C-alpha positions in Angstrom: 29.2 6.1 53.6 26.8 8.7 52.3 27.3 12.2 53.5 24.8 15.0 54.0 25.2 18.7 53.1 24.0 20.7 56.1 22.5 23.5 54.0 20.9 21.6 51.2 19.8 18.4 53.0 20.8 16.5 49.8 22.7 13.2 50.1 26.3 13.0 49.0 27.3 9.5 47.7 31.0 10.1 48.4 31.9 13.4 49.9 34.6 15.2 47.9 35.4 12.0 46.0 36.1 13.7 42.7 38.6 16.4 43.7 41.9 15.5 42.2 45.3 16.1 43.9 45.8 19.4 42.0 42.4 20.7 43.1 40.6 20.1 39.8 37.4 18.2 39.5 36.9 14.9 37.7 33.7 14.5 35.7 31.7 11.5 37.0 28.8 10.4 34.8 25.7 8.6 36.3 22.7 6.7 35.1 20.6 6.5 38.3 17.3 7.2 36.6 17.5 3.9 34.8 17.1 2.1 38.2 13.5 3.2 38.2 12.7 1.1 35.1 10.6 1.6 32.0 7.5 2.9 33.7 9.0 6.3 34.3 10.5 7.4 30.9 10.7 6.7 27.2 13.8 6.6 25.0 13.8 9.4 22.5 16.2 10.7 19.8 17.3 14.4 19.8 16.2 16.6 16.9 18.7 17.2 14.1 19.0 20.9 13.6 20.2 22.9 10.5 22.8 24.8 12.5 24.5 24.8 15.9 25.7 28.2 17.2 26.8 28.4 20.8 25.3 31.5 22.4 25.9 30.8 26.1 27.8 28.3 28.1 28.0 28.2 31.9 31.8 27.7 32.3 31.5 28.4 36.0 29.2 25.4 36.6 31.0 23.3 34.0 34.3 23.7 35.9 32.5 22.7 39.2 31.6 19.3 37.8 34.8 18.6 35.8 33.6 19.6 32.3 36.2 22.4 31.7 37.2 21.0 28.3 33.9 20.0 26.8 32.7 20.2 23.2 29.6 22.2 23.8 27.9 21.6 20.5 28.6 17.9 20.4 27.3 17.3 23.9 24.6 19.9 24.3 23.5 20.5 20.7 23.8 17.0 19.1 23.5 15.3 22.6 26.2 12.7 22.0 26.0 10.4 25.1 28.6 10.5 27.9 30.2 7.1 28.6 28.8 5.8 31.8 25.6 7.9 31.6 22.4 7.4 29.7 22.9 5.6 26.4 20.1 7.6 24.9 17.9 10.5 26.2 14.8 9.8 28.2 11.5 11.7 28.0 10.1 11.6 31.5 6.6 10.6 32.3 4.4 12.6 34.7 0.9 14.1 35.2 0.0 17.4 36.9 -2.5 19.8 38.1 -2.4 22.8 35.7 -4.2 25.8 37.3 -5.7 23.2 39.6 -7.2 21.1 36.8 -5.8 17.6 36.6 -4.1 16.7 33.3 -3.0 13.1 32.6 -1.9 13.9 29.1 1.5 15.6 29.8 5.1 14.6 30.1 8.3 15.9 28.6 6.9 17.3 25.4 9.9 19.4 24.1 12.7 18.2 26.4 14.3 15.1 27.9 16.7 13.9 30.5 20.0 13.9 28.6 22.5 12.7 31.2 23.3 12.6 34.9 26.5 13.1 36.9 27.8 13.6 40.4 29.0 16.9 41.6 32.3 17.4 43.4 30.5 16.5 46.7 29.1 13.3 45.3 25.5 14.6 44.8 23.4 13.6 41.9 22.8 16.2 39.1 20.5 16.0 36.0 21.1 17.5 32.6 17.6 18.3 31.2 16.7 20.0 27.9 14.2 22.4 26.5 13.6 22.6 22.7 15.4 19.3 21.9 12.7 17.9 19.7 9.4 16.0 19.7 8.7 13.1 22.2 5.7 10.8 22.7 4.2 13.7 24.8 4.5 16.5 22.3 1.0 16.1 21.0 0.6 18.8 18.4 3.7 20.7 19.5 6.9 21.0 17.4 9.2 20.3 20.4 11.2 23.5 19.8 12.2 26.5 21.9 12.4 30.0 20.7 15.8 31.8 21.1 14.0 34.5 23.0 12.6 31.8 25.4 16.1 30.5 25.9 17.5 34.0 26.6 14.8 34.6 29.1 15.6 31.4 31.0 19.4 32.1 31.1 18.6 35.6 32.5 16.1 34.2 35.1 18.4 31.5 36.4 21.5 33.8 36.6 19.5 36.6 38.4 17.8 34.2 40.8 21.2 32.7 41.6 22.4 36.2 42.3 19.5 36.7 44.7 20.3 33.5 46.6 17.3 31.5 45.3 17.7 27.7 44.8 17.5 27.5 41.1 18.4 25.3 38.2 21.4 26.5 36.2 21.0 27.3 32.5 24.0 25.3 31.4 24.1 25.8 27.6 22.1 27.7 25.0 22.7 26.9 21.3 20.9 28.6 18.4 19.6 26.0 16.0 18.8 27.8 12.7 15.0 27.2 12.4 12.2 29.7 11.9 9.4 29.0 14.4 5.8 30.2 14.5 4.4 31.3 17.8 1.2 33.1 18.7 2.8 35.0 21.6 5.9 36.2 19.7 6.5 38.1 16.4 6.9 35.2 14.0 8.8 33.7 12.4 11.2 33.7 15.3 14.6 32.2 15.9 15.1 28.8 17.5 17.3 27.4 20.2 18.0 24.4 22.4 18.7 24.9 26.1 20.3 22.5 28.6 19.7 23.1 32.3 21.5 21.5 35.3 19.7 20.7 38.5 19.6 18.1 41.2 16.4 16.4 40.1 13.7 16.3 37.4 11.5 14.2 39.6 8.4 16.3 39.9 5.3 16.2 42.2 3.6 15.2 39.0 5.9 12.1 38.7 4.3 10.8 41.9 0.8 11.9 40.7 1.1 9.7 37.5 1.9 6.6 39.5 -0.9 7.3 41.9 -3.3 7.8 39.0 -2.6 4.3 37.8 -2.5 3.0 41.4 1.0 1.7 41.1 2.0 1.4 44.7 5.2 -0.5 43.7 6.3 2.5 41.6 5.4 5.0 44.3 7.6 3.0 46.7 10.3 2.9 44.1 10.1 6.7 43.8 10.4 7.2 47.5 13.4 4.9 47.6 15.0 6.9 44.7 14.6 10.2 46.5 15.9 8.7 49.7 19.0 7.2 48.1 19.9 10.3 46.1 18.5 13.3 48.0 17.2 12.7 51.5 19.3 10.1 53.5 17.3 10.5 56.7 14.0 9.5 55.1 12.6 6.2 56.3 9.0 6.3 55.2 6.9 8.3 52.7 5.7 10.8 55.3 9.4 11.6 56.1 9.9 12.4 52.4 6.9 14.6 52.3 8.1 16.5 55.3 11.6 17.0 53.8 10.1 18.2 50.6 7.7 20.5 52.4 10.6 22.1 54.3 12.6 22.7 51.1 9.6 24.0 49.2 8.8 26.4 52.1 12.3 27.7 51.8 12.1 28.0 48.1 8.9 30.0 48.0 10.1 32.2 50.9 13.2 33.0 48.8 10.9 34.0 45.9 9.0 36.4 48.1 12.2 38.0 49.3 13.5 38.2 45.7 10.2 39.7 44.4 10.0 36.8 42.0 6.6 35.7 40.4 6.8 32.2 39.0 3.7 32.5 36.9 2.8 28.8 36.4 3.0 27.0 39.8 1.5 23.8 38.4 2.4 20.5 40.2 4.4 19.4 37.1 6.6 22.4 37.6 7.5 21.6 41.2 10.4 19.2 41.9 11.4 17.1 44.8 14.6 18.9 45.6 13.1 22.4 45.9 14.6 24.0 42.9 12.9 26.5 40.6 13.1 25.4 36.9 11.4 25.3 33.5 10.6 29.0 33.4 7.5 30.2 31.6 6.1 33.8 31.9 8.0 34.8 35.0 8.3 38.4 36.3 10.1 40.3 39.0 8.2 43.0 41.0 8.8 46.6 39.9 7.1 47.5 43.2 5.2 45.6 45.9 1.8 44.5 44.6 0.2 41.4 46.2 -2.0 40.9 43.1 0.8 41.1 40.6 0.7 38.2 38.1 3.3 37.0 35.6 1.1 34.9 33.2 -1.3 36.9 30.9 -3.6 33.8 31.0 -3.8 33.8 34.8 -7.1 35.6 34.7 -8.1 34.9 38.3 -4.7 35.6 39.8 -4.3 32.1 41.1 -0.5 32.5 41.1 -0.3 36.1 42.0 2.8 37.2 44.0 1.1 37.1 47.4 -0.7 33.8 46.7 2.5 31.9 45.9 2.9 30.5 49.5 -0.7 29.2 49.4 -0.2 27.7 46.0 2.9 25.8 47.1 1.0 24.5 50.1 -1.8 23.3 47.8 0.7 21.6 45.5 2.2 19.8 48.5 -1.3 18.6 49.4 -1.5 16.9 46.0 1.8 15.2 46.6 0.5 14.0 49.9 -2.6 12.7 48.2 -0.4 10.6 45.8 1.6 9.3 48.7 -1.6 8.3 50.6 -1.7 5.0 48.6 1.4 3.9 50.5 1.3 5.9 53.8 -1.2 6.6 56.6 -3.2 9.8 56.3 -2.4 11.0 59.8 1.3 10.8 59.1 1.0 12.7 55.9 -1.1 15.4 57.6 1.5 15.8 60.3 4.2 16.1 57.6 2.2 18.8 55.8 1.7 20.7 59.0 5.3 21.7 59.1 5.0 23.8 56.0 3.5 27.0 57.3 5.9 27.4 60.3 8.9 26.7 58.1 7.7 29.2 55.5 7.2 32.0 58.0 10.7 31.3 59.5 12.3 31.1 56.1 10.7 34.3 54.9 12.2 36.2 57.9 15.6 34.6 57.2 15.6 35.5 53.5 14.4 39.0 54.0 17.0 39.8 56.6 19.6 38.1 54.4 18.7 40.5 51.6 18.8 43.4 53.9 22.1 42.2 55.3 21.0 42.4 58.9 21.1 40.0 61.8 17.7 38.7 62.7 16.4 40.3 65.9 14.0 38.8 68.4 11.0 40.6 66.8 12.1 39.8 63.2 8.7 38.7 61.9 7.1 42.0 63.0 9.7 44.0 61.3 9.3 42.1 58.1 5.5 42.5 58.2 6.1 46.3 58.6 8.5 46.2 55.7 5.9 44.6 53.4 3.2 47.0 54.6 5.3 50.0 53.9 6.4 48.8 50.5 2.8 48.3 49.6 1.7 51.7 50.8 4.6 53.7 49.4 4.8 51.7 46.1 8.6 52.2 46.3 10.7 50.5 43.7 11.4 46.9 44.9 15.0 46.6 43.7 15.9 50.1 44.7 14.6 49.5 48.3 17.0 46.7 48.9 19.9 48.6 47.3 19.2 51.7 49.3 19.2 49.9 52.7 22.2 47.7 52.1 24.5 50.5 51.1 25.3 52.0 47.8 28.3 53.6 46.1 26.6 56.9 45.8 26.0 57.1 49.5 22.5 58.4 48.9 19.2 56.5 48.3 17.8 56.1 44.8 14.3 57.1 46.1 12.6 58.9 48.9 11.3 57.2 52.1 9.0 59.8 53.6 8.6 59.8 57.4 4.8 59.8 56.9 5.2 56.1 55.9 8.7 55.0 57.0 9.3 56.7 60.3 8.7 53.7 62.5 10.5 51.4 60.1 13.6 53.6 60.1 13.6 53.9 63.9 13.7 50.1 64.2 16.2 49.7 61.4 18.7 51.9 63.1 18.7 49.5 66.1 19.5 46.5 64.0 23.0 44.9 63.5 24.5 44.5 60.0 25.3 40.9 59.3 28.3 41.6 57.1 29.9 43.8 54.4 27.5 45.9 52.3 27.8 45.8 48.5 29.2 49.0 47.0 27.3 49.4 43.8 25.9 52.5 42.1 22.7 50.7 41.2 21.1 47.4 41.9 21.3 44.5 39.5 17.8 44.1 38.1 15.7 42.0 35.7 12.4 43.8 35.1 10.1 43.1 32.3 11.0 46.0 30.0 14.7 45.3 30.6 14.3 41.9 29.0 12.9 43.5 25.9 15.8 45.9 25.8 18.3 43.1 26.1 16.6 41.1 23.4 16.3 44.0 20.9 20.0 44.1 19.8 20.2 40.3 19.6 17.1 40.3 17.4 18.0 43.2 15.2 21.8 43.1 14.9 22.8 39.7 16.4 24.6 41.8 19.1 25.0 39.8 22.3 27.2 42.3 24.2 24.5 43.9 26.3 23.2 40.4 27.3 26.7 39.3 28.3 27.4 42.5 30.2 24.2 42.1 32.1 25.0 38.6 33.2 28.3 39.8 34.5 26.4 42.0 37.0 24.9 38.9 38.6 27.0 37.3 41.3 27.7 33.5 41.0 27.2 30.9 43.8 27.9 27.3 44.3 25.2 24.7 44.7 26.2 24.3 48.3 25.4 27.9 49.0 21.7 27.1 49.1 
């Protein structure tokens, strides 16, 4: 009988079915995506690269799914298939609103679904790639990823994991020995292929594509796939929309507490299990600025920091529009209406979690005051959370003048700590200039030590922690 994880809401096919007697995990390959049929993906061949140099492997996550002893290059460079999983990679088909303009000419253009497996709790996981070669959706693109782009994604996922955000895992990064030309990087630049691990690559745009072609049968098949593998309590499309709205509300609330700016919140970048993935020009706030944007091409600030909750709500509306072919409008509207309340509740929860405080009765008012004070004072965002959750030095890294913070500090002193405080001299951070500083020794001297040392400052979590 399928189990259900209380925190994630994701279905378990067989709870703890793959833990062996000695406590180790047995790898269990899957090919669930093939049940959807040929209308959802295309078989593709991975690119052949001139070299394969392993630069990063997530041994922590590999052990959690039973891949302790894996040939990283063979599996995640050459993409040799796992017995029992996909016989060949599949480039997934989807559409999407990109900066709110509908684009029917997209799909996996430089990546594919390489394999699937079950985790130790019996939940479905996908191995997806970036930079693995051209597909039918590549158009004029070369299907490649720059090494800098891969480094940025590894850093983002590890830091978001550290901050408690439900994120994909950067599973493996392999340098591939090609020189790439890019308009937004000094070129030629080094190449890489990245493999990520997450629960689903079914996107809002996957539903949009089937709605575009008025394929009611395929929409129903997608709903059934999500029910079978992620949401066991779903009985109709509106139930699925509500479940995704709740998870998406939690996701974007966790971004706001983390100071994370996604940059490109298009519907093809949102997935049905509420995980952030496929990173473009992300940023983390140096200080609170509602208008802060991550993408240099976001000229109107559509995806600015403070507009991210609104953007997620709009994206959910597009998912609802797709589901309207197979569900009553009033049921979909009712499902969408849960989003705002769940977002506001989740924001309070995530902010108090970061501050390591129990949530008081007036928690939302205190969080509003927190954001107001951060905006007025322009205090360092990462230093603020470090200073008020305890630090090894015993003194704050910045000033909190009473002219701004007096009322906040008065309320803070009445609140109850929720657990032990971290004892660190400085906060773990990932600001824009820091990424450049981490990349420079790699680019100039092939020195990866600072990159690895930085990753070690980010705490690790299990999937079930979200």
